[in-house]
C-alpha positions, 0 to 999 in steps of 0.5 A, a space after each residue: 820409358 814405361 811407367 811401373 804401373 804398366 808392368 803385368 802382375 805375375 800369373 798365379 795358377 789356382 790349381 796348385 792349391 787344394 783345400 785339405 780338411 783336417 781328417 784327410 791330413 790326419 790320415 796322411 800323417 798316420 799313413 806316413 808314420 806307418 810306412 816309416 815304422 815298416 821301413 825301420 823294422 825291415 832295416 832292423 831285420 836286414 841288419 840282424 840277418 847280416 849279423 856275423 856268426 857269434 864267435 863264442 858259439 864258433 869256439 863252443 862248437 870247435 871245443 866240442 869237436 875236439 873233445 869228441 876226437 880226443 875221446 875216440 883217439 885212445 880206442 885206436 891210437 894208443 901209445 903202443 899203436 903209435 910205436 908200431 906205426 912208426 916201426 912199420 914205416 921204417 921197415 917198409 922202406 926196406 925193399 925186402 920187407 916191402 916185397 914180403 908185405 905184398 904177399 900178406 893178405 887181409 882175411 875177411 870172414 863174416 864180421 871177423 878180420 885176420 891175416 893170411 899169407 900166400 905161399 905160391 903164385 896160384 893163391 894158396 894161403 895159410 891162416 889160422 883156423 879160428 879166423 875162418 871157423 864156421 864162416 861160409 863166405 871168405 875173401 882175401 885182399 892183397 895190397 896190390 892185386 885187390 880183393 878175391 873170393 876164397 874157399 877153405 880147402 884144408 883145415 887143421 883145428 888141432 893146431 889152429 891152421 887153415 889153408 885157403 884157395 884164392 880165385 886167381 893166379 900170379 899172386 906174390 908169395 912167401 917162401 916157407 922154411 924147410 923146418 922151424 929152426 931158431 936160436 934163443 933171442 933170434 930176431 924175426 919180422 912179422 906182417 899183419 893187420 892189427 887193430 884197425 890197420 893193414 899191412 903193418 910190418 914189425 919185428 921181435 925176437 924168439 924167446 923159446 918154445 912153450 907147451 900150452 895146457 890144451 896143446 900136445 905140441 910146443 909152440 914158439 914164444 915171441 917177444 913182439 907187439 902182437 895185437 888182435 888182427 895179427 892172427 895168421 901173420 907170418 913169422 919171417 926169419 932173417 933169411 926171408 923164410 916163414 918159420 911159424 904162424 902167429 895165432 895168439 898172445 899169452 900173459 906169462 908169469 915170468 916174461 909178461 905178455 908174449 906172442 905165440 906162433 905155430 911152427 911151420 913143421 906142423 903144416 908140413 906134418 898135416 899136408 904131407 908136403 915135405 919140404 916146399 
């Protein structure tokens, strides 16, 4: 058995201890503080960048967008406009009305937009003279066939009618009545491009004829929702024949706001075509 005095003492490595003076210790502490401060700042910036979008700002932006939309809607979607859109949707479900719509075109002449309708497969189109007056470049857009260049081949400013010729063939077209005959209160259909819309079908009734101060011949007076862009719309009788062409509206003393249409007879008289 060995005596305790015989055990060897633990070996201590003197290299693990270094003497650090006070100045160096102070610099180390200050450096550690600086690094800790920078880490804290980086963490704050990271948390800030991940902060969710303020809900109040989201609702403010949404509110401003709604206000802007509401301000624009009345310019296009007035109550009457909504009414004729609903009516058009119902009428368009009728195969006959749908067929009529295919022959009605958007007439674009410069900055103006109006309505016209083809009367044969070769692209002969009737519209109002005031729609194309003074315009050099004219185009017509069919609902199915698309856009075509057109030229004015006949014009009758005294009755506000013009005849265009579209470049092409095989166009859908409407039939003209042999003459403008009707009974007071007779219903009719008309199709046009009112306001910012295209191919809108609607209906009305014929009130009577009226002679305007600056016209020598009477025109039809219509009880119908006619708006800017309906100029050149065909007035179609229950038999599916065009009896007149819409050209204006009038504030009548007794009837209120009414539509005006040029009898198709005036087209025949000036083109010497007789019956179609």
